Structures are given as structure tokens and as C-alpha cells.
N, C-alpha and C positions, 0 to 999 in steps of 0.2 A: 321224469323219473329215471334214475340210473338203471343201467342194464341189470337184469336179474342175476346174470353170472357174476357180475361185480359184487352185488349185494351178498350173494351166497358166499363168495370168497371172503369178503370182509367179515362175515359172521363166523366163518370157520377160523379165520385168523384170530379173532378175539378169543374164541374158545380155546384154540391151541396155545395161545400165549398164557392164558390163565392156568391151563392144566400142565403145561410143559416147561414154562420159562420162569416161574416164580423163583426168585433168588433163594439159595439155601442159606439159612441163618447160621453164621459161624460164631466164633469166639466173641466178636465185637457186636453181635446183633442186638445185645441188650441196650445199646446206645442208639436211640432212634435217629439222632443226628450227631455227626462228628464234624469237627472243623474241616472245611473243604480243602485246606492246604496242609493238613496234618501229614507230615512225612517224617515223623520222629523215628529214632532208631528202634524203639519198642515196636512200632507198627511195622516197619520194614523187615524186622527180623522174623516176623511170622509169615512173610510172603512165601509163596511156593518158589522152589528153586528153578523150575522150568519157566521159559519165557513165552509160553503159549497164553494168549489172552483168555482169562477165565470166562469172559463174557461169551466167547465163541463156543466154549465147551458146556455152557449151561450153568456155570458157577459164578457167583459174584465175588469180587475181591473183598478182602477183610477190612478195608479202611473205612468205608462209609456205609450208612444204611439210611434210606429215605423211605418212610412209610407212605405208600401210595394213598392219594386222597380218595374220598368217597364219590366224588363226581365222576361222570363219564368223560374224562379228559385224556387226551392223547397228545404227545409231542412228536412231530415229524421233522426230519432233517434231510436236506438235499442241497445240491448245487443248482444253478439255473440252467445247466446243460440239458437241452431238450430230450436227448435220449434217456437220461436218468430221471428227469422231472416228470415227463408225461405218464409213465406207469405209476409213479407215486401219486399223481393227481387222480388217477382212476381209483386207486385204493382209498384215497382220501374222500373222494366223492361218495363211495359206498358207505364209509364209516359215518360221514356227516348225515347221510340219509337215514341211517339207523339210530341217530340221536346222539352221536359222539361229538364232543367239542374238540376240534382238531386245531392245535397251535402249530403252524408250519413255519419252521425256521429255514430261511434261504435268502440269498441276495435279492435286492430290490427289483431287478429286471423281471423276476418271475411273480411279482406281487399280484398283478392283475389276473394272471392265470390261477393263482392260489385262491384268491378271493372269489374267482369265478366258479369254483366248486364248493363254495360255502365255508372254507376254512379261514382261520384267523392268521393273517400273515404276521410273522415276527422277524425282526432283523437279528443279526448274529453278533451284535455289539454296537453297531451304529448303522443308520439307515443307508448310507451310501457306501457301505463296505464292498470292496472288490477283492475277491479271493486271491487273485494273482498279485495285486499290489500288496495285500497283507502278507502273502508268502514271502515276497521280496523283503519286506520290512522286518519280518521275524528273522530271516536269515542274516540280515546285516546288523540289526539292532540287538536282538536277543542272543543270537548265536555268534555274532562277530565274524561272519564269514562272507565270502564273495557270492554273488548271485550266479548260479550256473545256468546254462542254456536250457535245462529241463524245467525251469520255472514256469514255462508256458504249457507244460504237459500236465493235464489234470491229475493222473495217478501220482505224480511227484508233488504237485502243488498242495494237495489236500493234507499232506503230512505236516509241513510247517504251519499250515492254516489251523490244524487241530490245536497246536500249541498256542496259537494266537487267540482263538475263540473260546477255549475252555473256561477261563475265569468267568466271563460273562454268562456263558451258557449254563454253567453249574449253578450260579446264583439264580438265574431266570427260571430254569426248569425245576429247581428245588422248591421255588415258590409256587409253581403250578401244581406240584404233586400229581403227575399223570399216572394213570393206571399202568401204562406201558409206553414205550417209545418205538417209533418206526423210522428206520434210516435207510437211505440208499447205500448200497455196498461200497460206493466210492465217497462216502461221507463218514470217515472213521471217527469224527468227533461225536457222532450220535452213539456209537458203540461205547466210547469212553465215558460219555455222560451217563449212560445206563449202568455201566459197570461201577463207576465211582459212587453214584447215588443208589445203587442196588435196585434198579427198576427193570422189570422184564423187557426184553427187546425182540423186535422183529426186523430182519434185514430184507431189503428188496434188491435182488440181483437182476439187473437189466441186460447183462451180457451172458453169453454162454460161459459157465464156470471153467476156468483153466484147470488142467490136471494138478493134483495136489503137489506133486514133486516140482512142477514148474512154478506154482504159486509160492512155494517155500523159498525160492531164490529169485523172485521177480525183480527185486531191486538191483540185481546184477546187470540189468539192461541199461542202467544209468551210468553216467561218467564217474570217474574216480572222485571228483569233487562232489558230485551229486550224492554218491553213496556216503561220503563223510558227513554231509549235511543231514541226511536221513538218520544216520547213527546218532549224530549230535542231538537231533530233535527227539528221538526216542529216549535218549538219556535225560534230556531236560524234562520230558513228560513224566518219566519215572521219578525223578528227583522232586518235582514240584507237586505231583498228584498221586504218587505211589502206585501207579498202574503201568503195565507194559503195553507199549504201542509197537506192534510188529509192522514196520513199514513195508515189508514184502506183501502184506495183505491190504495195502492202501486202496486197491481197486476191487478187492474181493473180501470185504469185511463181513463175515458171516455171523449168524446168531444161532441160538438153539432152535429157532424156527426161521428158516430162510425161504423166501418166496422167489422163484425164478420165473421171469416173464416170457417163457417159451415152453415148448412141449418136450417131454423126455424123448419123444420119437425124433426130435430134431437135434438131439445132443448125443453124439456118438460115444462119448465117455461118461454117460450118465450113471453107469453102475458103480462108479467111485463115490457117488453122492447118495447116501442112504435116505430112504423115504422118511425115516423118523425125524430128520433134520431139514431135508430139502424137499420143498413142495413145488412142483412145476405147474403153475397156474395157466400158463399160456398168455397170449396178448391181452391187454387190458382195454376196456371200453368205458368211456365216461361221457357225461353230458355236461357242457360248460356254458357259462354266461360270460359275456365280455370277450376280450381278446384271448387268443391261445398262443402258446409258445410255437413259433414256426409260422407266424402269419405271412411272412414274405414268401415262403415256399408254397403255402396254401394259395396265395393270390396268383402265383405263377402257374400253379396246377390248374386253377379254375379259369385262368385267362380273363376274357371279357365277360364271361357268364357268371354273374354274381347272384343269380336267383337260386342256385343250389343251396339248400339248407335254410333258405329264408322262410319265415312263417307264411303259410298260405300258398307256397309255391308247389307243394305236392312233391317236391324233390328233396329227399333227405340226404344229409351229408353225415356219414358215419366215420368217426375217427377211431381207428384201431391202432394203438401204440405198440409197436414191436420192441420198443426200447432200443438199446445199443446193439442188440443181436443182429439187426439188419444193416449195421454200418461197421461192425467191429471186425469183419473178416470176409475174405472172398468166398470161403466155404459155405457161407449162408446163402449165397446167390441162388443155388440150385433149389432152395426152399422158398425163395422170395415170392414166387408167383402164387404160392398157396395163400 
């Protein structure tokens, strides 16, 4: 049975999403479903002039409206990177235990871990999809540009990947009709799916949130070519799907309800992140079956002693995922021993 803290957190998340994140019905809400590629002049002329994603502000865009289904269905989005995936699996474990059917969209390397917590693994367009290969293909084929050195950096890669996976994800998730979606803050396609289909969203932030001023210009850290590619990708997303993708937020894609997998006490700049939107849950704990992400590191840690955690050994192995906060910066080291 999953840890009680995880279950309580999952229940609070469900309640918060229902109460706080239900999209506001606008001019186009009378149309339950709108063509997923509708980018007509009539639609675009009604869009807000500012470029802040309405999904992050608790407002749904005007283009599409998808009525959530009646079943207890959730769609989750993440990469296979362990620091991002492990906390998502803990949340998923709690939701599954409470009776939710979780469809988990991520690359195949994480399939065993996803199914190990009772979720339904879903590919993101094809089973063998590799996000780095997809990013390079989108850059050369869709954008007609050269592949930059940053293509191996996750915060950069997820931007062109969003353009590549959106057509499939929109069709797949629209058919699911989930009550809400949960996405890792470094999986911006989850936010875009929620905004386009007008489905309530929850973001899971596994790293300490960067100051808002730094977040607003985060893409400046990339090369000139990289920044041009990011701009071109955002323009393509706007043109094809009618929503704004702020590539500066690629690693910090927030939602009206954002879970942070650390404590406020560990975040020196936490006052910039209001309680109404940012909930610091702390590390996540989950119980899994089958393989876990990071098996090689675990084997190295245990060495030759393979009895820890085995049934009947009397020696429990507790996995507590700190997410990327434990690897994202040297400043966290002073808290690591806790």
C-alpha cells in the first residue's frame, strides 16, 4: 500500500484541481469540440495581446473546449529522465490507489517503471520515440534549420519536441477525456495539451523554482542559433495550434496548481511563489513493482547485498525521490544529509 502522505497529497491535488483549475468558459465555450488545427483569423483575432500562457494563469485559451469525461481518468506527461520521472511516479501511485485510471505518456525506457505503479503506459506518437532524435528532426525538417549543440540539453530539447508530439497527443488525449492532466514542469507539451483542450492542469516541479526574473529570460543562456530555433518553434506552435509557447519556461512550466517536490524551508526564494498556486509537498515516496528507474545506481549502492528490500528479509528498502533538487545545484548539498 502506498505511503499515507502520498495518498493524502494525491487527494488534495484532486480536490485543488477541481476547485481551482476548472477552465473558464469564454466566447467559444458553447462549442464542445473545435477543430484541433483551427487557426483561422477569426479565432486568432480574439486572442490576448500578451504572450503569457493562459494555462499558467488559470485561464484556458479561446480556441478549443473539451468536456471532461465522467470516468476517473487522468493523463500524465513526463520525460524518462529519472529526476523528473520518479516524483511523478509517486503521485501516480497515490492516484492509482485511490481508484483513478492514469494514462502515462512518456518514452519507452520508462515503461516498466510506469506500469510498476499501476498506470497505463502510453507512447507519444510511436513506441520507439526518442525525444532527442525527434527534436533534431523537427529542427531540420519542420523548421529547416541546423541542429545546434543545445539539442542534447533537456530544457532546450523539450521545446521542439512539443511541436513534434502535439498532433498525436491532442488526438489521443481528446479521446480519453481525462478529468485533468498532470505534467512535469519540463514537459511543456502537457501544458499545451491542457490549454488547447481546455482541461484542468497540475504541474509537478522537481527542481527548486528559479526567480521569476531569471525565468523570464532563461532562453538567453542558449546560443544565438539555439535562440532562433526556440523562437521559430514558438511561432510554429502559435501558427498551427493557436496557443503561445514561452520557451523561456521550458524547464519551469507552471500551472494554476503547481506541486514542488521539496520543502519551503529549503527554498530561500520561496516568498516569490504564493501559496495559492505553489504547494510544497516535499519528497515523494512510492511503492513499486518491477524495475525502477535508476536500477544501475541502486545496484551499485547495495553492492553484493541483494537481500535488502526482498520479501521475508525483514530489511525494508525505502525509496524517497528528491527529484532534480538534489542534482540541480551545489546549494542543495547543505540540505542533502536531511
